[in-house]
N, C-alpha and C positions, 0 to 999 in steps of 0.2 A: 177169667184166667187167661193171660196172654200166651200166645204161642211161643215156645222156646226157640230162640235163634240158633241156627247152626254155628258151630265154633268158628268156622272160616269167616263168618260175617261179623263176629263180635269186635275184632280188632279194627275192622274197617269202619264200623258204624258207631261205636261207643267211644267216649261219651258224645251224646247229641246235644249241642248247645241250644239255648233258647233263641228266639228271633233276635236279630241285631237290635239293640235298644239305643236310645238317644240319651245324651246327658241333659237334655232339656226336658224337665218333667212336665212342662206345659204342652208338649207336642204329642199328638195321638200316637199310640203304639201301632206298629204295622199290623193290620188285620189279616194279612195273608203273606205267604212267601213272596209274592210278586210285588208287594208294596215296600219291601226293604230297599233302602238306598243302594245297597251293593248290587242287588238284582237289577234295579232300574239303570244304574250306571253301566253295568256290563251289557245289558240288552239294548240300550240306546246309544252305546258308544259315548256315554257321557253327555248326551244331548237332551236328557229329560228335563222337564220343567214341572212346576206345580202351582196351583192357585190355592189360597187358604183363606179361612175366615177366623178372625180374632175377636175376643171380647176381653177388655181389661188386661191385655197382655197375654192372655191364654189363647192358644190355637185350638179352636173348637172343631175345625174340619179342614182337611187337605184333599186335593185331587191331583195326582200326577198325570202327565200326558207327554206325548212327543208330537212335534209338528212334521207334516209331510205335505209337499206340494207336488201335484201331478196335473199336467195340462192346464196350469194356471189356477187350479182349485186348491184352496188352503184347507188341509184336513188335520184334525186333531184326533189322535188315537192312542192305543197302547203300543209299547215297544214290541218288536218282533219276538215271537216265542213266549210272550206273556199271555197266560191263559185267562186271567181275570184281573180287574183293577177296580176303578171307581173310587168313591170317597172313603176316607178314614175319619171316624168321628172320635171326639174326646169330650164326652158330655157328662155332666154331674148326674147323680141319681135323680129321677123324677117320675111322676106318674106316667103310665103308658101313653095317654093322650097328649100330655105335654111333650114327651120325648118325640112322638111322631110329628107333632106340630113343629118342633125345633128342627127335626131332620128335613122336613119339607122346606122350611125357610133357608136352611143352610145349603141344600142342593140348589135352590134357585139362585142364591148368592154366588155359589161356586160357578155356576153356568154363566152368570153375568160378568164374572171376573175373567173368563177365558179371553184370550186374544181374538181379534177378528178372524173368522173362519167361515168356510162354506159347508163343512161337514164335520160332525163330531160323532164318534162311535166308541163305545166301551162295552165289554162284557163283564157283568157283575158276578160275584160269588153267589152260589145258591143261598147262603145265609145272609146276604146283604139286606139291610132294611131300607134301601134307597129306591127300589124300582117304582113304587107308587109316586114318590116325590119327583122323579124324573118325568113320569107320565103327565103329571099336572103342570110341569114346567115347560111343556111343549115338545117333549121328546116322544118318539114312538118307541114302544117296547115290544120285542118279540121274545120267543121262548125256545132257544136251543136247549138241548138236553145233555146231561151227562149221567153217569151212574156212580153211586157211592156205597162203599161198605163201611159201616160205622166202626169206630175204634173198638167197640165191644164184640166185634164179629169173631166167632169161633170158627177156625178154618174147616173143621169137619162138618159143621152145620152149613157153612157156605157151600161146601162141595155137595152136600145133600140137597141143597136148594137149587142146584144147577139143573138145567135140562138134561135128560138122561143121555142124549147123544154127546153133549159137551162133557158130561161126567165120564163117559166111557173113553172119549178122546184123551182126557187127562190121565186116567188110569193106565191106558195103553202107552201113552207117551212116557209116563214115569218109568216104565220098564226099559226104555231104550235111550232116554235122554238124561243128562245131568245139568245142573245149573252152575255156572262159574261167575263169580263176582269180581269186579275190578274197578279202578278209578280212571280209566282211559276210554275215550270215545272211539278208539281205533276200530274195534270190532263192529260197533254200531255203524260207523262210516263205511267200512268195507261191505257190510251187508246191504246198506242203503244204496250203494253204487251197483250192487248186483241186482237189486230191484229195479232201479232206474239209472241208466248211465249218466255221467256228469252233464251231458248236453240236455237231458230231460229232467234232471234232479233239481227240485226247487230249493233244497236246503242251502243255507249259507254256513258251510262247515266251520270256517274261522270264527264266525260269530257264535255258533253253538259251543265251540271249544272255549271261548272266552267266558260265556255264561256258566258253563259247567265247571270250569276252573274256579270261578267265584263261589259256586255251590260247594265244591270240595273244601275251599278255604273256610267255609262256615259249617262244615260237617253236615251238609244237606244234600248229598247226591251219591248215587252208585249206579253202575251198569251191570245188568244181569244178562248173561248169554246162555242160551240152551245149546248144548253140545251133544252130538250123537256118539255112538259107540266107535266110530271111525275118527273121532276127534275133529269132526267138521262142525263149524258154527252153523246153527240152523236158524236162530232168531235172536234178536237182542232188544232189550228194553232199557231205557234210561229213566230212573226214578229220582225225583227231587221232592223235598219235603220241608215243612216248617214244624213248629211245635205241636200242631194239631193234625195236619193233613199231608199225606203222601200222594203225589201225582204220577200217573203213568205218562210222563212228559213226552217221550219219543219212542218209537218202535221201528224196527227194520227186520227183514227176513231174507233168507235165500229162497227165491221162488221155486226152485227145484227140490229143496229138502224139507220145506216147512209145510207141506201139504197134508201131513197126517198128525195134526195135534200139537205142533211146535208152539204156535201162538197161544193156544189154550193152556198148555203146560207152563209157559213162562208167565202168563197172567195169573195162574194159580200160585206159582212160587212168589209172585209179587204180593198177592193177597196175604200169604202167610208171613211175609216179611213185615208188611204194614201192621198186621196183628201183633207180631212180636215186638214192634216198637211202640205199640199203643197208639197208632195213628189211624184216622179215617183214611180209606183208600179211594181216591178219585180216579175213575177210568178215563177221564179227560176227554169226554165227548167222542164224536165220530164224524167221518167225512162222507159216508155213503149209507144207503139203506142196508146193504149187506153187512157192513161193520156194525151198524146199530143193532141188527138182529143177533149178530154174534155176541155183542156185549150184553144184550138183554137175556141171552140164554144162561147167564150166570145168576139169574133170579132176583136181581135187585130192581126196585121200581125206579123209573127215571126221575132225576132231579133237574129242576129248571135252573139254567144259568142265564138270567135276564140280559138281553142285549139292548142297549139304549142307543138311539140314533136321533140326531137333529141335523137337518139339512136346509140350506138356504134355497130360495126359489131358483137362483141361478144354477145351483148344483142339481136340483130336481129336473130342471129343464134339460140340462146337459145329459143326465142319465136317460131321460125320455128319448132324446135324439139318438143316443147310443143304442138303446134297445130297439128302436125302429130300424136303425141300420143293420143290426144283427138279424132281426126278423126278415128283412128283405133279402139278405144274403143267404 
């Protein structure tokens, strides 16, 4: 049984369309939000490319990427603010061994079709069937983690599974905070700049607004803001989704106001929304041990987002020289 959405969110979120499809039936369907042409166009400012493998006119696999050159090094990677990417497959039914064998061959072929480069890197979805294929095609594979709540999650059970301290934070915050939803990044940006002034803030706000505008055009985004009893914005989360998964894409907070449960409260509200829409909720990884422990306190086991990397000898030597320089300084 899905969680019932608050009335204020229904008009904003319904109806939720399916992923953007293509008129070419021979082309793979986007396996994630981030594989959609409209996402790639917005996130790359129209500069994305892809390699593909065909058989008898049918596209069996594609892999999008963007080019980036730094200090003479040619790098192929995901567009900014894109959480996962990698190959999309369009394979006929087959036995498990045959399918796995085909995936391995297609991944090797996709890598061979890439333009000349010194460094290739992509983060794959936890459900990707390609990590092993990349590993035997000469890529290194490491294991960043995220946390996911399945679409069948019942909010009250999710709350019960939380660490007691986190649960108490949420219950206390519910008494003094309310959630406001809208379709503008203004509140998120304001709080982000309170966290870090523009001189230290790494966000490209015009690019974020272009991507989020594209999400809104496809019924796939919302901003949730926690507001206190004095009508002050405490924390903000930007959620984006496809037909299967909702992502905690961006977060910001007021450093002075969000010290007592604002983040936990907003995350709890996001979990309830994902449940109401029948989506798996992806907490979208973490950037520090402290944030990892906070997300782990919600009781979900970590899920691997495989990161695949392939680097030339020239690139590895340059990285070694850089690391030696950093260690000496």
